[in-house]
C-alpha positions as CSV (number, residue, x, y, z in Angstrom):
1,M,92.4,44.7,108.2
2,T,90.9,41.1,108.7
3,P,88.6,40.9,110.8
4,T,86.2,38.0,112.1
5,A,82.8,37.7,113.6
6,N,81.4,34.3,114.8
7,P,78.0,33.3,114.2
8,G,75.8,33.4,117.3
9,L,72.3,32.5,118.4
10,F,70.0,35.1,120.4
11,A,66.6,34.1,121.6
12,A,64.1,36.3,123.7
13,Y,60.9,35.6,124.9
14,E,58.1,37.8,127.0
15,Y,55.4,36.2,128.8
16,Y,52.7,39.1,130.1
17,N,52.0,37.5,133.5
18,E,51.8,34.2,135.7
19,A,49.1,32.1,134.3
20,A,51.1,32.1,130.5
21,V,54.5,31.6,132.0
22,D,52.6,27.9,133.4
23,S,50.6,27.6,130.0
24,N,54.2,28.6,128.3
25,N,52.2,30.7,126.6
26,V,54.8,33.2,124.7
27,G,53.5,36.7,124.6
28,Y,56.4,37.9,122.3
29,G,58.9,35.5,120.8
30,F,62.3,37.1,118.8
31,G,65.5,34.3,117.4
32,E,68.2,35.5,115.2
33,A,71.1,33.5,114.3
34,T,74.6,34.9,112.4
35,A,76.5,33.2,110.0
36,A,80.1,33.6,110.0
37,A,81.8,36.6,108.5
38,Y,85.2,37.4,107.2
39,P,85.5,41.1,105.7
40,L,88.4,42.5,104.4
41,Y,89.2,46.1,103.9
42,T,92.3,46.7,101.8
43,N,93.1,50.8,102.4
44,F,96.6,52.2,101.1
45,S,97.8,55.7,102.0
46,A,101.2,57.8,101.0
47,F,102.4,60.7,102.2
48,I,105.2,62.9,100.6
49,Q,106.2,65.9,102.0
50,D,109.6,68.2,101.2
51,E,111.0,71.8,102.5
52,W,112.9,74.2,100.5
53,H,114.3,77.1,101.9
54,A,114.7,80.3,99.6
55,L,116.4,82.4,101.7
56,P,117.1,82.4,105.1
57,R,113.6,83.9,106.0
58,L,111.7,82.5,103.5
59,N,110.9,78.3,103.7
60,A,108.2,76.4,101.7
61,S,107.1,73.3,102.2
62,F,104.7,70.8,100.2
63,G,103.0,67.7,100.1
64,L,101.2,65.6,98.2
65,R,98.7,62.7,100.0
66,W,97.1,59.6,97.6
67,D,94.7,57.2,99.2
68,V,93.5,53.8,97.8
69,N,90.2,52.8,100.2
70,P,88.2,50.1,97.8
71,A,84.9,48.7,98.6
72,P,84.8,45.6,101.5
73,G,85.7,42.4,100.0
74,V,85.6,38.9,102.0
75,T,88.1,36.4,102.5
76,A,85.9,33.6,102.7
77,G,82.3,32.7,102.2
78,L,79.3,35.4,100.6
79,M,80.5,38.8,99.4
80,P,78.1,41.4,101.1
81,Y,75.1,42.7,99.9
82,T,74.5,45.8,97.2
83,V,71.5,47.3,98.5
84,T,70.2,49.9,95.6
85,G,67.2,52.7,95.0
86,L,67.5,53.1,98.1
87,D,65.9,57.1,97.5
88,D,62.6,55.2,97.3
89,L,61.3,52.2,99.3
90,S,59.3,50.9,97.1
91,T,62.5,50.8,94.2
92,V,64.7,49.0,96.8
93,S,66.6,46.7,95.3
94,Q,68.9,44.0,96.3
95,T,71.7,42.0,94.1
96,P,72.9,38.6,93.9
97,A,75.5,37.7,96.5
98,E,78.6,35.5,94.8
99,P,81.1,32.8,96.6
100,I,84.9,33.8,96.3
């Protein structure tokens, strides 16, 4: 699967009274910009099944399933960051992203 996420901008401003609006004095402001993302999810599954009839009233069915789901990657741009040390917030660290 290779979905895409387009970049976008978002901004929100709050004015607490009419005088603040007249003077353009923002009480609270928030801005966000996101970059384009091109994630790559590789998944593979295989299933094999067999049924054996030993007697007219005795059947045996067997099945085997195999799944491969590696960590996500990207088709372009930077690889996602990996965060470690989440058990204690004082030890949280981030590995550097590497371009493809």
